[in-house]
N, C-alpha and C positions, 0 to 999 in steps of 0.2 A: 337514324336510331331503332325505329322499328324493323330494320331486316336486321341488324344484329343482332338485336334484344325481341327476337321472337317469340325463341322459348320461354321468354320470362315471360311477356304478355300470354301465352297461353297457355303456362300454368295459374299466371292470375285467373283467365277465362274458365277453367277449368273446375278449380277451385269455388268461385262465384257460382257457378252453375248448381254444383250438388248442395252448395248452401242455399241456394233458393227455392231449388227441388224440396230441401226439409223446410222452408219459410215458407212455401205456397200451401206441403202437405198438413202439418200438423195443425194451424188454425181450421182448414175445412174439415180434417176428420175429426176431431174434436166439437165443431159445430153440428156435423151429420148425427154425432154419436148423442150429443146433450140437446139440441135444436133451441138455445139458447146463447143470446151475444154475451151475455153477462160471463160465463162461463170460458167464454174464447178471451175476454179481457182478462179475466183471474190466469189463465193460462199463459197470457202476454204480460203479464206481470212477471210470474214465476220461472219465466225464461228470460225474459230482459234484467231483472234486476243482478241476480248473480253475472253475467256478461258485464255490466257494465260497471260492478263494484271493483271487478276483475284489472281493469285499466291500469290502478297504480301500482298494482305488482307485478303486469305485464311490463311497464315502461323500467320499472326497476332494473329487472331481469332481463332486459335490453343495453340498458348498460351496463350489465355486468358480465352478460356473455354472448355469443357471437348471432345477430340478429338470423343470419342463414342458418345454424342451427335450431333458433327457435323457430323459427318457421316452418321448418320441414318436421319438427316432432309435432306442431300443431295439427299439419296434415294430417300425418301417419295417425294420432290419437284420436282424429274424427273417425277417421275410419273403422277403428278399435270400437269405439262409443256406438255408430251406428251398428255396427255386428251385434253387439248387449242390447243395446237394444231391443233389437228385433227378439234376439231370444228372449229376455224378458218378456217382452209381449205373448211370444210364443206362449209361453209356460204359464205367466199368470194372468194377462189379459189388462183390461183398463185403462182408462186414457192418462193416467200418471205414468205412463209407461214413456209415454209421447212426449208430454212435458218435461222427463226428466233425460229423455234424449235431449231434447233441442236446446237444455238449458246447459247441457254437457259439453256439445258441441258449440254451443253460444260463448264459454269460457274460453274453448279453445280457438274461438275466431277472433276472440278479442286479442289473444296472445300475438296469432298470425296477422293482425293487422298493422299492430305498435311496430313489428316484426318485420313487416313490409313500408311500414312507413322510416325508419331508420334505413333500409335499404336505397329505397326512392330517394335520400336527401344525401346518401356517400356515393352510391354508384354511377349516378347521373348529375352529379356535380357540377359536369361541364353542362348542362342543360337549363334551357329557362324553366325552373319549378312550373309555373303554371302547365309547360306546354307539356313537362313530363306528367303530373299529375291528371292533366286533362285526355292524355292515351292510354294512361292507367286506367280510369274511368270509363274510356272507351271499353277497353278490353273486357273490364268488368260488367258494364251495360249489358254486352252482348250475352253473359251469362245471364244476368236478371231477366233477359227478354225469352230466352229460350228457356231457362228453367219452368216457368210456369206452364209452359203451351206442354214441354214435355212430361210435366208431372201429370197436368190432367189429362192428356189423351191417352196414357200410360194406364192410369186410375181407371179408365173404362174397359181395360181390358185384363188387366193384374190387380191383386189386392196389394194396401197401401205398403204392406211388409216388403214385397218385390222392388217397389218404388226405391225404397230405402237403401235395398240392395245396391240400386245401381249408384246412388249417390256415393258409398262404400267405394265402388271401382272409381269414380271420377275421384274421390280426393286422393287413391293411390298413383291415378294418370297424374294428374297434376304435381307429384312429388317428383315422380320421374320425368315430366315436361321441366321442371325447375332443376335438376340435376344437371340436363344437356345444356343448359345455359352459359356461356364463356363470361360472363360477366363479372363472375368470382374475383377475377386478376383486374378490377379496376374498384373493385372495392376501398376505400380509403382507411388507411391505421385508425382503431377506434380511440377516441379523445381519451384524455387523460382518464383515470378512475380514479374515486377517492376509497378508503380504506374504513367507509361508515358502516354504521350500521341499518341494516334497509328499511327501521323505521326512522330513522339519522335522515335516510335518505328521504323518506314520505316527507317528513317533518320541512326538511328543507324545498320542495318542493313545491311546498302548498305555502311557504314564503315566498319564492320566487313567482307562484300564483297570484298572491297579492301584491306584491311589490311591482313585477314589470307593469310599464304603462301599456293600458289598451285590453290587457288579457282577461279583468273580471269583466269588462264591457262585453269583450265576445262571447264571454261565458254564457253570459245572460242571454243575447243574444240567439246563439244556439239550442240554450233552454227552450226558448219562445219556440222554435221552428220543431225542435225535437217533442215539443208536447202533441204537435198536429201532427208528424208522423207517426209516434206510438199511438194517438186514437186512431191515426186510420188505418194503421197496419192493424191494430185490434178489432176494428170493425167493420173491414174492407169485406171479408167474405159473408158476413153475415147480413150487411147491406146489399150485397148483390146477389145474392142467392135467398136469402132469406126477406128483406123487406122491400125488395125492388122484381124478386121472383125471377131471376135470371139462372141460366145453366150455368156449370161449374167448368163449362169452356167459355161460356162469355165472361165469364170471372179470369179465367187465366187471359183470354186476350185484352180484356183491361190491364193486368199485369204488362204485358206485351206491348199493350198502347204509351202506356207508363215509361214503357226502357227506351221506347223510342223517341219521345220525349224529350226525354233524357240525353239520349244520343244527337239531336237537333243540338240543345243547350250546349251540349259540352264542346260540340264540333264548333261554335260560335265561340265560346271560350277558347279555346287550341288556338283558332287562327286570329282573334281579335283581339287586340289588347287594350282590355277596361282597366281603369283605375281600380285598387281596391275597391273605395269608399263606392264609385258607380256598381261592382261588382256584387257588394255586400248590401246595398238596399236594394237594387232591382232585384234582386233571390230573394232577397225577407219580404218583399211587399207583391210579389206573384205568389208565393207560397199560402200569405194570410187570405190574398183574394183566392185562392183556389179552397181555401179552410171555411170561407163564409160559403163559398156555390157546395159543398159536400154536405154542408150543416142545413144548406136550404131546402137540399132534397125532394124540389118538388117534382124532378122528371129523372129518370137514371141517365139520360144524355147531359144533364145540368151538372148530374154527380159524376159522370165522365170527364165533364169537361175541369170539373176543382181536381180531379184526382190528377190528371197530367199536368196542370199548374203545380203540385207537391212534388209531384215527382220529377219532372221537368225542371226544375229550378233547386232542388234538394241539394242536387249532388252542384251546381253552380256555388250556392251557400259553402257546401263541404272544400269548396278549391279557395275560396274568401277566407275563411277559416282555418284550413292549410298552410296557406301561405302569409295568413297574417302571425302565427304563432312561430313560422319558420326565420321569418324576419326577427321576430321579440327574445327569442328563447337561445342562449349562450350554446354552441353545439354540444359541451360536456356536461350538460345538463336536460337534453332536449328527449331524452328517453323518459323518465323517471316525470320531468315536468308537461310531457303528452299524455302521460298516462292517465297523470291526476285530471287536467285538462278536461280528456274527454270522458271520462267519469262523471265530472261535474255536468257537463255539456249534456249527458243522457241519461240523467235520472231522473228525467221529466219524462221519460218513456215508459217507464213503469210505473212513474204514478198515473202516467194517461191511462194504461190498463186498466189499474185500480178505482180511477172515478169512472169508465164505463162499466166496471161488474157492479159500482154501487148505482148509479144514476141510470144507465141503460135499460130499457124497458124491452124484452121479449127480442126482435129484430132491429128495432127502432134508437138509431143512437142521434139522432137530428141534433137533438139539445145540447148534448155531450161536447158534438161537432162544434157548434157554434159560440158556445160558451169557452171554448178553449182558442176559438179562433179571435175572442175580444181580449183574451188575455193575452194573447202573442200580440194583436196591435197594440196594446197598451207597454207592452217590454219594447216593442221596436221603436215606440215613438220617443219612449224614454232615455235609450240607447245609445240610439243615432240623433236624436238632437243632443245630448251630452257630446258627442264625437265633434260636431259642426261646431258647436260653441265657444 
């Protein structure tokens, strides 16, 4: 599978590499300009809210148009947005151009994510989905690992605008690699589509989310996880470079460590057959423990240990949720329903950004992180207990 689909996985790697360069750069530059963790939390809110609200629309589009076409368009437009963002920054200056750039790229990333999910389900239907998803996550994690390092070291010699130019080129290279993939011929015929209005499609997807067994419970679990992910992403730059007085390179190496932890966990997931229940409970518990360690914040190494648990087991939880919804959602309704689910799963991320903006003080976000760890623990006990009863 890896040999015949190497161009497919290479395109995933290049896309994630470009995305991670931007994700690393934006909060760091904003914190350098403002010196306040509240600003990074506010920026995270404005960057993530449009991204996650777009998921239902992206899902509806994937049920109506070719996911291959939508995936290619999302990559090309991301390159265009990066170029426009640089032009606006050069012409006008200010942090809002950075926020707008990341928000628009995030919206386009949403479309690409749903289209990619459709491709994984249809083009690899002859493979065990947990294995395919794990290989895809491994390719992505290589980009997650290298992106922060490349961005951090380039920013020591380049202005950040040139680093964004590099991300632009990587998006274009990702599209070229995808076009070389021969797997288009393996795509199954699209499910029969209903001629419903998009609003009716959305309403139908919401009814499925409510009525299909297990989906609402999984959404609450994912919301708990994403509270922690959102708060960690919104505060990581400020906590490492501000509260703990570490260098930008140390901040980059922290993200590399998170990627390595993820690679280890994904390798386990790909090669050891775990039941869905065991996979979900294990991942959720480890993320909650990691949140507790980052919130305690007594020493940088303790924070690092917590972050590694969060980063490593987040992708295991992601595979748990993706496998669960693949088993539950009818194929003809997969795009629109998945879009609604991911939107609901992730709305807690911008909420975490707002909570950081309101309650964090200077570069110290420990109390916010501890409080959200408590919320996550309560959600986990309630939802997993319901499943076991």
